[in-house]
C-alpha positions in Angstrom: 57.9 21.1 12.3 57.0 24.1 14.4 53.5 25.0 15.5 53.3 28.0 13.1 53.9 25.7 10.0 51.2 23.3 11.2 48.7 26.1 11.5 49.7 27.5 8.1 49.3 24.1 6.4 45.8 23.8 7.9 44.6 27.3 6.9 45.9 27.2 3.3 43.5 24.4 2.2 40.7 26.1 4.2 41.2 29.4 2.5 41.2 27.7 -0.9 38.0 25.9 0.0 36.2 28.9 1.4 37.3 30.8 -1.8 35.8 28.0 -3.9 32.6 28.0 -1.8 32.0 31.7 -1.9 33.1 32.2 -5.5 30.6 29.5 -6.5 27.8 31.1 -4.5 28.6 34.6 -6.0 28.6 33.2 -9.5 25.3 31.4 -9.0 23.6 34.5 -7.4 24.9 36.8 -10.3 23.8 34.4 -13.0 20.5 33.9 -11.4 19.7 37.6 -10.9 21.0 38.5 -14.3 18.7 35.9 -16.0 15.8 37.0 -13.9 16.4 40.6 -14.9 16.5 39.7 -18.6 13.2 37.8 -18.3 11.5 40.6 -16.4 12.7 43.1 -19.0 11.8 40.9 -22.0 8.9 38.7 -21.3 5.6 40.0 -20.0 4.4 38.4 -16.8 2.4 35.1 -17.4 3.4 34.8 -21.0 5.8 32.4 -22.8 8.5 33.0 -25.4 10.6 31.1 -27.8 12.5 32.3 -30.9 10.4 31.8 -34.1 13.1 29.4 -35.4 12.6 27.2 -32.3 8.8 27.1 -32.2 8.9 23.3 -32.8 10.4 23.1 -29.3 7.5 24.8 -27.6 5.7 21.6 -26.3 9.0 20.5 -24.7 10.7 23.7 -23.5 10.1 27.4 -23.4 10.6 30.5 -21.3 7.5 31.3 -19.3 7.6 34.3 -17.0 5.8 33.8 -13.7 6.1 34.9 -10.1 6.0 32.2 -7.5 4.8 33.4 -4.1 5.2 30.0 -2.6 7.7 27.1 -2.5 8.7 24.6 -5.1 6.0 23.4 -7.4 3.9 26.4 -6.4 3.0 24.9 -3.0 2.2 27.1 0.0 1.4 30.3 -1.9 1.5 33.6 -0.1 4.0 32.4 2.5 6.6 35.0 1.6 7.4 36.1 5.2 7.7 32.5 6.3 10.0 31.7 3.4 12.2 34.7 4.0 12.7 33.6 7.6 13.2 29.9 6.6 15.7 30.8 3.8 17.6 33.1 6.1 18.0 30.3 8.7 19.1 27.9 5.9 21.7 30.4 4.7 23.1 30.7 8.2 23.0 26.9 8.6 24.9 26.4 5.3 27.6 28.8 6.2 27.9 27.2 9.7 28.0 23.7 8.2 30.7 24.7 5.8 32.9 26.0 8.6 32.6 22.6 10.3 33.1 20.6 7.1 36.3 18.6 6.6 35.4 16.7 3.4 38.5 16.0 1.2 36.8 16.8 -2.1 36.8 20.3 -3.4 33.6 19.3 -5.3 31.8 19.1 -2.0 32.7 22.8 -1.5 31.4 23.7 -5.0 28.1 21.8 -4.2 27.7 23.7 -0.9 28.4 27.0 -2.8 25.8 26.1 -5.4 23.2 25.5 -2.6 24.1 28.8 -0.9 23.9 30.7 -4.2 20.6 29.2 -5.1 19.1 30.0 -1.6 20.4 33.6 -1.7 19.3 34.1 -5.3 15.7 33.3 -4.4 15.9 35.2 -1.1 16.9 38.3 -3.1 13.7 38.0 -5.1 11.6 37.5 -2.1 13.1 40.6 -0.4 13.0 42.9 -3.4 9.9 41.6 -5.4 7.9 39.8 -2.8 7.9 36.7 -5.0 10.4 34.5 -6.9 10.7 35.0 -10.7 10.6 31.6 -12.4 11.0 31.3 -16.2 12.4 27.9 -17.3 9.6 25.6 -18.4 10.3 22.1 -19.5 7.4 20.0 -20.7 4.6 19.9 -18.1 7.2 20.0 -15.3 7.1 22.9 -12.9 8.6 26.3 -14.0 11.9 27.1 -12.3 14.9 29.4 -12.4 18.7 29.2 -12.2 18.6 29.3 -8.4 16.2 26.4 -8.2 18.3 24.3 -10.7 21.4 25.2 -8.7 19.9 23.9 -5.5 18.7 20.7 -7.1 22.0 20.0 -8.8 23.8 20.7 -5.5 21.7 18.3 -3.5 22.3 15.5 -6.1 26.1 16.3 -6.1 26.2 16.4 -2.2 24.5 13.0 -2.1 26.8 11.4 -4.7 30.0 12.8 -3.1 28.9 11.7 0.3 28.1 8.2 -1.0 31.5 8.0 -2.7 33.3 9.3 0.4 31.5 6.8 2.6 32.3 3.9 0.3 36.0 4.8 0.5 36.0 4.6 4.3 37.2 1.3 5.8 34.4 -0.9 7.2 34.7 -1.5 11.0 35.2 -5.2 10.4 38.2 -4.5 8.1 39.9 -2.4 10.8 39.7 -4.9 13.6 42.9 -5.9 15.3 43.8 -9.6 15.3 42.7 -11.5 18.4 45.3 -13.3 20.4 44.6 -17.0 20.9 46.0 -18.5 24.1 
């Protein structure tokens, strides 16, 4: 096998994985921004909405249009500049991490793309609106958006995939070579 074929074999899976990673991120950003646009156009700020036929669902789930100028759960309000810088660093770190990642599962690349898409989706809001548009309200839980949900799902997926991958690795004691007895 010549050197050119070895390089081609290595870059083909990488191209596929980067495609998966960036496509996932683009889909998340597009879905997040589209749903936020719909909410901004349809639901006045600081009000809730549900179709009349689903009013019974109101105590459990509803659309509530708010602007979050802080972090998750409304913490650290009015820290927009800090969060723009922090999120920008996180976006660069995610892309760098992915360039170094050699995980065998394509799902790991999907999870990383979900995280990137969620981070970029909220960054777009911070840069254009000065706050993040949140609108999904479930029970008395905090109000969130598609980007937030994507980040949370991606973290859970990353943890599960890492745990599965680590369980498949041989334990050091199983790999030991036999000791010669004299």
